[in-house]
N, CA, C and O atoms as a GROMACS GRO file, in nm:
protein
  308
    1UNK      N    1   2.779   2.590  -1.272
    1UNK     CA    2   2.920   2.564  -1.252
    1UNK      C    3   2.947   2.550  -1.103
    1UNK      O    4   2.902   2.631  -1.021
    2UNK      N    5   3.019   2.448  -1.072
    2UNK     CA    6   3.052   2.422  -0.932
    2UNK      C    7   3.158   2.525  -0.887
    2UNK      O    8   3.246   2.561  -0.966
    3UNK      N    9   3.152   2.573  -0.764
    3UNK     CA   10   3.259   2.654  -0.705
    3UNK      C   11   3.371   2.565  -0.658
    3UNK      O   12   3.355   2.444  -0.646
    4UNK      N   13   3.483   2.626  -0.634
    4UNK     CA   14   3.596   2.555  -0.578
    4UNK      C   15   3.549   2.490  -0.445
    4UNK      O   16   3.572   2.371  -0.422
    5UNK      N   17   3.488   2.565  -0.364
    5UNK     CA   18   3.440   2.521  -0.228
    5UNK      C   19   3.354   2.393  -0.240
    5UNK      O   20   3.371   2.297  -0.165
    6UNK      N   21   3.261   2.395  -0.340
    6UNK     CA   22   3.169   2.285  -0.368
    6UNK      C   23   3.251   2.165  -0.412
    6UNK      O   24   3.225   2.055  -0.364
    7UNK      N   25   3.343   2.181  -0.496
    7UNK     CA   26   3.429   2.071  -0.543
    7UNK      C   27   3.512   2.011  -0.428
    7UNK      O   28   3.523   1.889  -0.414
    8UNK      N   29   3.570   2.101  -0.345
    8UNK     CA   30   3.644   2.050  -0.230
    8UNK      C   31   3.555   1.970  -0.138
    8UNK      O   32   3.597   1.862  -0.095
    9UNK      N   33   3.432   2.014  -0.104
    9UNK     CA   34   3.337   1.942  -0.024
    9UNK      C   35   3.312   1.802  -0.082
    9UNK      O   36   3.311   1.701  -0.010
   10UNK      N   37   3.290   1.799  -0.212
   10UNK     CA   38   3.251   1.671  -0.286
   10UNK      C   39   3.368   1.576  -0.281
   10UNK      O   40   3.351   1.456  -0.260
   11UNK      N   41   3.490   1.629  -0.301
   11UNK     CA   42   3.610   1.543  -0.291
   11UNK      C   43   3.636   1.493  -0.156
   11UNK      O   44   3.666   1.375  -0.135
   12UNK      N   45   3.623   1.584  -0.062
   12UNK     CA   46   3.648   1.545   0.075
   12UNK      C   47   3.549   1.434   0.129
   12UNK      O   48   3.586   1.352   0.212
   13UNK      N   49   3.430   1.435   0.080
   13UNK     CA   50   3.333   1.335   0.117
   13UNK      C   51   3.382   1.196   0.058
   13UNK      O   52   3.367   1.091   0.120
   14UNK      N   53   3.440   1.203  -0.062
   14UNK     CA   54   3.492   1.080  -0.123
   14UNK      C   55   3.606   1.018  -0.043
   14UNK      O   56   3.619   0.895  -0.034
   15UNK      N   57   3.686   1.103   0.013
   15UNK     CA   58   3.812   1.051   0.079
   15UNK      C   59   3.785   1.044   0.229
   15UNK      O   60   3.848   0.962   0.297
   16UNK      N   61   3.696   1.123   0.282
   16UNK     CA   62   3.678   1.134   0.434
   16UNK      C   63   3.806   1.191   0.488
   16UNK      O   64   3.840   1.161   0.603
   17UNK      N   65   3.880   1.270   0.413
   17UNK     CA   66   4.009   1.328   0.463
   17UNK      C   67   4.026   1.473   0.428
   17UNK      O   68   3.934   1.546   0.390
   18UNK      N   69   4.152   1.510   0.444
   18UNK     CA   70   4.192   1.646   0.431
   18UNK      C   71   4.255   1.669   0.295
   18UNK      O   72   4.354   1.607   0.258
   19UNK      N   73   4.191   1.762   0.222
   19UNK     CA   74   4.242   1.791   0.091
   19UNK      C   75   4.363   1.885   0.091
   19UNK      O   76   4.413   1.920  -0.017
   20UNK      N   77   4.410   1.925   0.202
   20UNK     CA   78   4.528   2.022   0.213
   20UNK      C   79   4.652   1.940   0.225
   20UNK      O   80   4.761   1.998   0.233
   21UNK      N   81   4.644   1.808   0.226
   21UNK     CA   82   4.768   1.725   0.234
   21UNK      C   83   4.781   1.656   0.102
   21UNK      O   84   4.681   1.636   0.032
   22UNK      N   85   4.902   1.617   0.063
   22UNK     CA   86   4.922   1.541  -0.063
   22UNK      C   87   4.846   1.402  -0.063
   22UNK      O   88   4.778   1.363  -0.158
   23UNK      N   89   4.863   1.338   0.044
   23UNK     CA   90   4.793   1.207   0.056
   23UNK      C   91   4.638   1.218   0.046
   23UNK      O   92   4.575   1.134  -0.018
   24UNK      N   93   4.581   1.315   0.105
   24UNK     CA   94   4.436   1.337   0.098
   24UNK      C   95   4.395   1.377  -0.038
   24UNK      O   96   4.294   1.328  -0.089
   25UNK      N   97   4.472   1.467  -0.102
   25UNK     CA   98   4.437   1.510  -0.237
   25UNK      C   99   4.446   1.396  -0.335
   25UNK      O  100   4.365   1.390  -0.428
   26UNK      N  101   4.540   1.303  -0.319
   26UNK     CA  102   4.556   1.190  -0.411
   26UNK      C  103   4.444   1.078  -0.382
   26UNK      O  104   4.387   1.016  -0.472
   27UNK      N  105   4.422   1.061  -0.253
   27UNK     CA  106   4.324   0.951  -0.215
   27UNK      C  107   4.184   0.990  -0.245
   27UNK      O  108   4.104   0.903  -0.281
   28UNK      N  109   4.147   1.119  -0.231
   28UNK     CA  110   4.009   1.157  -0.252
   28UNK      C  111   3.952   1.124  -0.389
   28UNK      O  112   3.846   1.062  -0.392
   29UNK      N  113   4.013   1.161  -0.505
   29UNK     CA  114   3.958   1.123  -0.631
   29UNK      C  115   3.955   0.974  -0.654
   29UNK      O  116   3.870   0.923  -0.727
   30UNK      N  117   4.052   0.902  -0.588
   30UNK     CA  118   4.054   0.754  -0.610
   30UNK      C  119   3.936   0.689  -0.534
   30UNK      O  120   3.883   0.587  -0.578
   31UNK      N  121   3.895   0.749  -0.422
   31UNK     CA  122   3.789   0.689  -0.331
   31UNK      C  123   3.650   0.742  -0.375
   31UNK      O  124   3.549   0.682  -0.340
   32UNK      N  125   3.644   0.847  -0.447
   32UNK     CA  126   3.509   0.894  -0.488
   32UNK      C  127   3.423   0.791  -0.556
   32UNK      O  128   3.306   0.775  -0.522
   33UNK      N  129   3.484   0.718  -0.657
   33UNK     CA  130   3.394   0.630  -0.728
   33UNK      C  131   3.339   0.512  -0.632
   33UNK      O  132   3.227   0.465  -0.650
   34UNK      N  133   3.421   0.469  -0.531
   34UNK     CA  134   3.375   0.364  -0.436
   34UNK      C  135   3.256   0.415  -0.365
   34UNK      O  136   3.166   0.334  -0.338
   35UNK      N  137   3.243   0.543  -0.331
   35UNK     CA  138   3.133   0.597  -0.258
   35UNK      C  139   3.009   0.614  -0.344
   35UNK      O  140   2.901   0.643  -0.292
   36UNK      N  141   3.022   0.598  -0.473
   36UNK     CA  142   2.914   0.625  -0.570
   36UNK      C  143   2.880   0.506  -0.660
   36UNK      O  144   2.845   0.524  -0.776
   37UNK      N  145   2.891   0.384  -0.604
   37UNK     CA  146   2.853   0.270  -0.676
   37UNK      C  147   2.956   0.185  -0.747
   37UNK      O  148   2.924   0.079  -0.801
   38UNK      N  149   3.085   0.233  -0.748
   38UNK     CA  150   3.186   0.146  -0.816
   38UNK      C  151   3.202   0.014  -0.752
   38UNK      O  152   3.206   0.002  -0.630
   39UNK      N  153   3.211  -0.088  -0.835
   39UNK     CA  154   3.235  -0.226  -0.795
   39UNK      C  155   3.329  -0.286  -0.893
   39UNK      O  156   3.316  -0.267  -1.014
   40UNK      N  157   3.424  -0.359  -0.843
   40UNK     CA  158   3.521  -0.422  -0.941
   40UNK      C  159   3.454  -0.508  -1.042
   40UNK      O  160   3.374  -0.594  -1.005
   41UNK      N  161   3.480  -0.491  -1.164
   41UNK     CA  162   3.421  -0.571  -1.270
   41UNK      C  163   3.291  -0.524  -1.319
   41UNK      O  164   3.242  -0.578  -1.418
   42UNK      N  165   3.229  -0.428  -1.258
   42UNK     CA  166   3.097  -0.372  -1.306
   42UNK      C  167   3.120  -0.282  -1.426
   42UNK      O  168   3.225  -0.218  -1.433
   43UNK      N  169   3.032  -0.272  -1.515
   43UNK     CA  170   3.045  -0.194  -1.638
   43UNK      C  171   3.038  -0.051  -1.613
   43UNK      O  172   2.975  -0.010  -1.515
   44UNK      N  173   3.100   0.031  -1.694
   44UNK     CA  174   3.096   0.173  -1.680
   44UNK      C  175   3.051   0.241  -1.806
   44UNK      O  176   3.068   0.362  -1.821
   45UNK      N  177   2.996   0.169  -1.893
   45UNK     CA  178   2.938   0.235  -2.022
   45UNK      C  179   2.794   0.282  -1.983
   45UNK      O  180   2.736   0.234  -1.886
   46UNK      N  181   2.740   0.376  -2.062
   46UNK     CA  182   2.602   0.417  -2.033
   46UNK      C  183   2.513   0.307  -2.009
   46UNK      O  184   2.513   0.209  -2.084
   47UNK      N  185   2.432   0.317  -1.903
   47UNK     CA  186   2.338   0.208  -1.869
   47UNK      C  187   2.388   0.101  -1.774
   47UNK      O  188   2.314   0.021  -1.717
   48UNK      N  189   2.522   0.106  -1.761
   48UNK     CA  190   2.580   0.006  -1.667
   48UNK      C  191   2.605   0.065  -1.530
   48UNK      O  192   2.597   0.186  -1.509
   49UNK      N  193   2.637  -0.028  -1.434
   49UNK     CA  194   2.638   0.010  -1.290
   49UNK      C  195   2.733   0.129  -1.256
   49UNK      O  196   2.692   0.215  -1.178
   50UNK      N  197   2.850   0.137  -1.306
   50UNK     CA  198   2.944   0.237  -1.258
   50UNK      C  199   2.920   0.371  -1.332
   50UNK      O  200   2.970   0.475  -1.289
   51UNK      N  201   2.843   0.369  -1.445
   51UNK     CA  202   2.818   0.495  -1.514
   51UNK      C  203   2.756   0.602  -1.427
   51UNK      O  204   2.785   0.721  -1.441
   52UNK      N  205   2.667   0.556  -1.334
   52UNK     CA  206   2.596   0.650  -1.244
   52UNK      C  207   2.699   0.723  -1.160
   52UNK      O  208   2.682   0.842  -1.133
   53UNK      N  209   2.807   0.656  -1.116
   53UNK     CA  210   2.916   0.726  -1.045
   53UNK      C  211   2.986   0.834  -1.129
   53UNK      O  212   3.020   0.942  -1.081
   54UNK      N  213   3.007   0.798  -1.259
   54UNK     CA  214   3.062   0.891  -1.354
   54UNK      C  215   2.972   1.019  -1.363
   54UNK      O  216   3.023   1.131  -1.362
   55UNK      N  217   2.843   1.000  -1.371
   55UNK     CA  218   2.746   1.104  -1.379
   55UNK      C  219   2.752   1.186  -1.251
   55UNK      O  220   2.734   1.307  -1.260
   56UNK      N  221   2.774   1.132  -1.136
   56UNK     CA  222   2.778   1.205  -1.014
   56UNK      C  223   2.902   1.292  -1.007
   56UNK      O  224   2.898   1.403  -0.954
   57UNK      N  225   3.010   1.240  -1.060
   57UNK     CA  226   3.141   1.317  -1.064
   57UNK      C  227   3.130   1.441  -1.142
   57UNK      O  228   3.176   1.547  -1.099
   58UNK      N  229   3.068   1.431  -1.262
   58UNK     CA  230   3.057   1.543  -1.357
   58UNK      C  231   2.928   1.536  -1.426
   58UNK      O  232   2.898   1.432  -1.484
   59UNK      N  233   2.847   1.641  -1.425
   59UNK     CA  234   2.720   1.643  -1.486
   59UNK      C  235   2.713   1.664  -1.638
   59UNK      O  236   2.606   1.656  -1.699
   60UNK      N  237   2.830   1.691  -1.698
   60UNK     CA  238   2.834   1.715  -1.839
   60UNK      C  239   2.829   1.583  -1.915
   60UNK      O  240   2.921   1.503  -1.898
   61UNK      N  241   2.728   1.554  -1.996
   61UNK     CA  242   2.718   1.428  -2.068
   61UNK      C  243   2.838   1.395  -2.164
   61UNK      O  244   2.877   1.280  -2.183
   62UNK      N  245   2.893   1.505  -2.223
   62UNK     CA  246   3.009   1.486  -2.305
   62UNK      C  247   3.136   1.427  -2.221
   62UNK      O  248   3.212   1.341  -2.265
   63UNK      N  249   3.144   1.483  -2.104
   63UNK     CA  250   3.257   1.431  -2.014
   63UNK      C  251   3.229   1.284  -1.976
   63UNK      O  252   3.319   1.200  -1.977
   64UNK      N  253   3.106   1.258  -1.945
   64UNK     CA  254   3.070   1.126  -1.896
   64UNK      C  255   3.098   1.019  -2.011
   64UNK      O  256   3.149   0.909  -1.989
   65UNK      N  257   3.060   1.064  -2.136
   65UNK     CA  258   3.086   0.964  -2.250
   65UNK      C  259   3.232   0.959  -2.277
   65UNK      O  260   3.279   0.851  -2.314
   66UNK      N  261   3.309   1.062  -2.264
   66UNK     CA  262   3.449   1.062  -2.285
   66UNK      C  263   3.526   0.972  -2.189
   66UNK      O  264   3.621   0.906  -2.230
   67UNK      N  265   3.484   0.968  -2.061
   67UNK     CA  266   3.542   0.882  -1.965
   67UNK      C  267   3.511   0.741  -1.993
   67UNK      O  268   3.599   0.656  -1.978
   68UNK      N  269   3.388   0.708  -2.035
   68UNK     CA  270   3.348   0.574  -2.072
   68UNK      C  271   3.424   0.526  -2.198
   68UNK      O  272   3.465   0.410  -2.202
   69UNK      N  273   3.443   0.607  -2.294
   69UNK     CA  274   3.517   0.576  -2.414
   69UNK      C  275   3.663   0.548  -2.383
   69UNK      O  276   3.719   0.447  -2.425
   70UNK      N  277   3.722   0.638  -2.307
   70UNK     CA  278   3.859   0.618  -2.264
   70UNK      C  279   3.884   0.495  -2.180
   70UNK      O  280   3.988   0.430  -2.190
   71UNK      N  281   3.785   0.463  -2.095
   71UNK     CA  282   3.788   0.340  -2.014
   71UNK      C  283   3.795   0.215  -2.113
   71UNK      O  284   3.878   0.125  -2.098
   72UNK      N  285   3.707   0.218  -2.207
   72UNK     CA  286   3.689   0.110  -2.296
   72UNK      C  287   3.816   0.086  -2.372
   72UNK      O  288   3.858  -0.028  -2.396
   73UNK      N  289   3.876   0.196  -2.411
   73UNK     CA  290   4.007   0.193  -2.491
   73UNK      C  291   4.119   0.136  -2.402
   73UNK      O  292   4.201   0.057  -2.448
   74UNK      N  293   4.123   0.179  -2.274
   74UNK     CA  294   4.225   0.124  -2.184
   74UNK      C  295   4.210  -0.026  -2.165
   74UNK      O  296   4.307  -0.102  -2.156
   75UNK      N  297   4.077  -0.066  -2.160
   75UNK     CA  298   4.049  -0.204  -2.143
   75UNK      C  299   4.076  -0.291  -2.267
   75UNK      O  300   4.060  -0.413  -2.265
   76UNK      N  301   4.117  -0.221  -2.375
   76UNK     CA  302   4.147  -0.291  -2.501
   76UNK      C  303   4.035  -0.304  -2.599
   76UNK      O  304   4.040  -0.380  -2.695
   77UNK      N  305   3.935  -0.227  -2.572
   77UNK     CA  306   3.809  -0.243  -2.668
   77UNK      C  307   3.806  -0.130  -2.761
   77UNK      O  308   3.716  -0.121  -2.845
   0.00000   0.00000   0.00000
């Protein structure tokens, strides 16, 4: 299990900013995928390009699959 400090370091790397500000706290999770392989239009289902970034964000396979399923539903699938 990750500590709060570990999570803060991970998120700060994604944003390159300060997590103690509202802007930094909102920007960080949004920028994290870009630093881990996200590309507009690339797939995020298991075996596709963006899924690796989802795996980096959270190591729990059930969480990874849930994100992919929710994304597919948002896309209308």
